[in-house]
C-alpha positions in Angstrom: 0.0 0.0 0.0 3.0 2.2 0.2 2.4 5.9 0.6 -1.3 5.9 -0.2 -3.7 7.6 2.1 -6.9 6.2 0.7 -8.0 2.8 -0.7 -10.2 2.5 -3.8 -12.2 -0.6 -4.9 -9.3 -1.4 -7.3 -6.8 -1.4 -4.4 -9.1 -3.5 -2.2 -9.7 -6.0 -4.9 -6.0 -6.4 -5.4 -5.3 -6.7 -1.7 -8.0 -9.3 -1.0 -7.9 -11.1 -4.3 -11.6 -10.5 -5.1 -13.3 -8.9 -8.1 -13.8 -5.1 -8.2 -17.6 -5.5 -7.9 -17.3 -7.2 -4.6 -14.6 -4.8 -3.5 -17.0 -1.9 -4.4 -19.7 -3.4 -2.1 -17.2 -3.7 0.7 -16.0 -0.1 0.1 -19.6 1.2 0.3 -20.2 -0.7 3.5 -17.0 0.7 5.1 -18.1 4.2 3.9 -21.5 3.8 5.6 -19.8 2.8 8.8 -17.6 5.9 8.7 -20.7 8.1 8.1 -22.6 6.5 10.9 -19.9 7.4 13.3 -19.9 11.0 12.1 -16.7 10.7 10.1 -16.1 12.3 6.7 -16.4 9.8 3.8 -15.2 10.5 0.3 -17.2 8.5 -2.1 -15.2 5.6 -3.6 -12.4 5.9 -1.0 -11.6 4.9 2.6 -8.5 5.8 4.6 -5.8 3.2 4.5 -5.6 3.2 8.3 -9.3 2.5 8.7 -9.2 -0.2 6.0 -6.3 -1.9 7.8 -8.0 -1.7 11.1 -11.2 -3.3 9.7 -9.2 -5.9 7.8 -7.3 -6.8 11.0 -10.7 -7.6 12.6 -11.9 -9.5 9.5 -14.3 -6.6 8.8 -16.3 -7.7 11.8 -15.8 -4.7 14.1 -19.0 -2.9 14.6 -17.4 0.5 14.0 -13.6 0.3 13.9 -13.3 4.0 14.8 -13.3 3.9 18.6 -10.6 6.4 19.5 -9.2 7.7 16.3 -12.3 9.6 15.1 -14.1 12.2 17.2 -15.5 15.6 16.3 -12.9 18.3 16.3 -14.7 20.2 19.1 -14.0 17.2 21.4 -10.3 17.2 20.7 -9.7 20.5 22.4 -9.3 22.6 19.3 
């Protein structure tokens, strides 16, 4: 994954050895999880760190964003 910040369906398909259509479904599911937690989702992309966190839990974690994503006003800014 190198210096990438975001994963696309093509990247996910190559990483998991699945077709791009299935990777697109997974990508949309991950995007919905991000949005439900109040995160910012760019259509067709998920952050590499979030993808890796979810992959490490076999995509079974209910949210995957426990401590690394909270509104800016809660970070003391």
